[in-house]
C-alpha positions as CSV (number, residue, x, y, z in Angstrom):
1,M,26.6,-99.4,43.1
2,S,24.7,-102.7,43.1
3,T,26.2,-105.8,41.4
4,N,22.6,-106.7,40.4
5,A,22.3,-104.8,37.0
6,L,18.6,-105.5,36.8
7,E,17.8,-103.3,39.8
8,G,18.0,-100.4,37.3
9,T,17.7,-100.6,33.6
10,V,20.1,-102.4,31.4
11,R,20.6,-99.2,29.3
12,G,21.3,-97.3,32.5
13,R,23.9,-99.9,33.4
14,L,25.5,-99.7,30.0
15,N,25.7,-95.9,30.4
16,D,27.2,-96.3,33.9
17,L,29.9,-98.6,32.4
18,N,30.4,-96.2,29.4
19,I,29.5,-99.0,27.0
20,Q,27.6,-98.2,23.8
21,L,26.0,-101.0,21.9
22,P,27.1,-101.0,18.2
23,R,24.8,-101.0,15.3
24,V,24.1,-104.5,14.1
25,S,26.0,-105.3,11.0
26,A,24.3,-106.8,8.0
27,P,24.4,-110.6,7.9
28,L,27.3,-112.0,5.8
29,A,25.1,-114.8,4.4
30,S,21.5,-116.1,4.6
31,Y,20.7,-115.9,8.3
32,A,19.2,-113.5,10.9
33,P,21.4,-111.9,13.5
34,A,19.0,-113.2,16.2
35,V,15.8,-115.1,16.5
36,R,13.4,-115.6,19.3
37,T,11.5,-118.8,20.1
38,G,9.3,-118.8,23.2
39,N,11.3,-117.3,26.0
40,L,14.7,-117.8,24.5
41,V,16.7,-115.6,22.0
42,F,19.5,-117.2,20.1
43,T,22.1,-115.1,18.3
44,S,24.0,-116.1,15.2
45,G,27.7,-116.0,15.6
46,Q,28.9,-112.5,16.0
47,L,32.3,-111.3,14.8
48,P,34.3,-108.4,16.3
49,L,33.0,-106.0,13.7
50,V,33.2,-102.3,14.3
51,D,31.3,-100.1,11.8
52,G,31.0,-103.2,9.5
53,K,34.7,-104.0,9.5
54,L,36.8,-106.5,11.4
55,E,39.0,-105.0,14.1
56,S,41.7,-107.6,13.5
57,I,42.4,-110.5,11.2
58,G,44.4,-113.6,12.2
59,K,44.8,-116.4,14.6
60,L,45.5,-116.5,18.3
61,G,49.0,-117.7,18.9
62,D,50.1,-116.4,15.5
63,G,50.0,-112.6,15.4
64,I,47.0,-112.1,17.7
65,S,47.8,-112.0,21.4
66,A,45.5,-113.4,24.1
67,D,44.9,-109.9,25.4
68,L,43.8,-108.6,22.0
69,G,41.7,-111.8,21.6
70,Y,40.0,-111.0,24.9
71,E,39.1,-107.5,23.7
72,L,37.8,-108.9,20.4
73,A,35.6,-111.5,22.2
74,R,34.2,-108.5,24.3
75,T,33.4,-106.7,21.1
76,S,31.7,-109.8,19.7
77,A,29.6,-110.2,22.8
78,L,28.4,-106.6,22.6
79,N,27.5,-107.2,18.9
80,A,25.5,-110.2,20.0
81,L,23.7,-108.1,22.7
82,A,23.0,-105.5,20.1
83,A,21.4,-108.2,17.9
84,V,19.2,-109.2,20.8
85,A,18.3,-105.5,21.4
86,E,16.8,-105.4,17.9
87,L,14.2,-107.9,18.9
88,L,13.3,-106.8,22.4
89,D,13.8,-104.4,25.3
90,L,17.0,-105.4,27.1
91,D,15.2,-105.0,30.4
92,S,13.1,-108.1,29.5
93,I,16.2,-110.3,29.7
94,A,15.9,-112.6,32.7
95,R,19.5,-114.0,32.3
96,I,22.3,-114.9,29.9
97,V,21.9,-118.7,29.5
98,K,24.9,-119.6,27.4
99,V,27.9,-118.2,25.6
100,V,29.6,-120.1,22.8
101,G,33.0,-118.8,21.7
102,F,35.1,-119.8,18.7
103,V,38.7,-118.9,18.6
104,A,40.8,-119.2,15.4
105,S,43.8,-120.9,16.9
106,A,47.3,-121.5,15.6
107,P,48.7,-125.0,16.4
108,G,49.6,-125.3,20.0
109,F,47.4,-122.4,21.2
110,T,45.4,-123.6,24.2
111,G,44.2,-120.3,25.7
112,Q,40.7,-120.3,24.3
113,P,39.0,-120.0,27.7
114,G,40.9,-116.9,28.6
115,V,40.1,-115.3,25.3
116,I,36.3,-116.0,25.6
117,N,36.5,-114.5,29.1
118,G,36.3,-111.2,27.3
119,A,32.7,-112.1,26.3
120,S,31.8,-113.6,29.7
121,D,33.3,-110.7,31.7
122,V,31.5,-107.9,29.9
123,L,28.1,-109.8,30.1
124,G,28.8,-110.3,33.9
125,L,29.5,-106.5,34.2
126,I,26.3,-105.6,32.5
127,F,23.9,-108.2,34.0
128,G,25.4,-109.1,37.4
129,D,24.2,-112.4,38.7
130,Q,21.9,-112.7,35.7
131,G,24.9,-112.7,33.5
132,V,26.4,-115.9,34.9
133,H,26.1,-118.5,32.2
134,A,27.1,-121.9,30.8
135,R,29.8,-121.6,28.2
136,S,31.9,-123.3,25.6
137,A,35.3,-122.0,24.3
138,V,36.3,-123.9,21.2
139,G,39.5,-123.6,19.1
140,V,39.0,-123.8,15.4
141,A,41.3,-123.6,12.3
142,E,39.5,-120.7,10.6
143,L,36.6,-118.3,11.0
144,P,34.7,-116.2,8.5
145,L,36.6,-113.3,6.9
146,G,39.7,-114.4,8.8
147,S,38.2,-113.3,12.2
148,P,40.2,-114.3,15.3
149,V,37.0,-114.9,17.3
150,E,33.2,-115.4,17.0
151,V,30.7,-115.4,19.8
152,E,27.1,-116.4,20.1
153,I,24.7,-116.1,23.0
154,V,21.5,-117.5,24.3
155,V,19.3,-115.3,26.5
156,E,16.2,-116.1,28.5
157,V,13.4,-113.5,28.3
158,R,10.8,-112.8,31.0
159,C,7.4,-113.9,29.7
């Protein structure tokens, strides 16, 4: 199988990876899940919601392991991709430009980059070389609803 996901369709690649994009959860406040301007799509921060509910609540380094955080970041990235899919055909994505990940961190927890790898790795699996992106992984005191992670993405769209 090619590592270039865009040789087939993105939906086909998702099927090959046995990944199903979730339904986009209703916004928690006054914002849109994703917006497009020109050839870029920006998502709002996406939590690891499954069927509208958080998978876990807490902080990394205090009840939430780095391994679980990785999985939660993966779920958040898939939620972000689902938000993009509501605006356009995923095959029109030219590349993932940027990932920003926020990690609710207990004092002394410094593993934010490893946690946000959950988002980066799944996007790399789906998009291959076009999934390589710039990234920030930031530790924060609290996130909405007590979420351990939040992820936003920026994608470039073919014109």
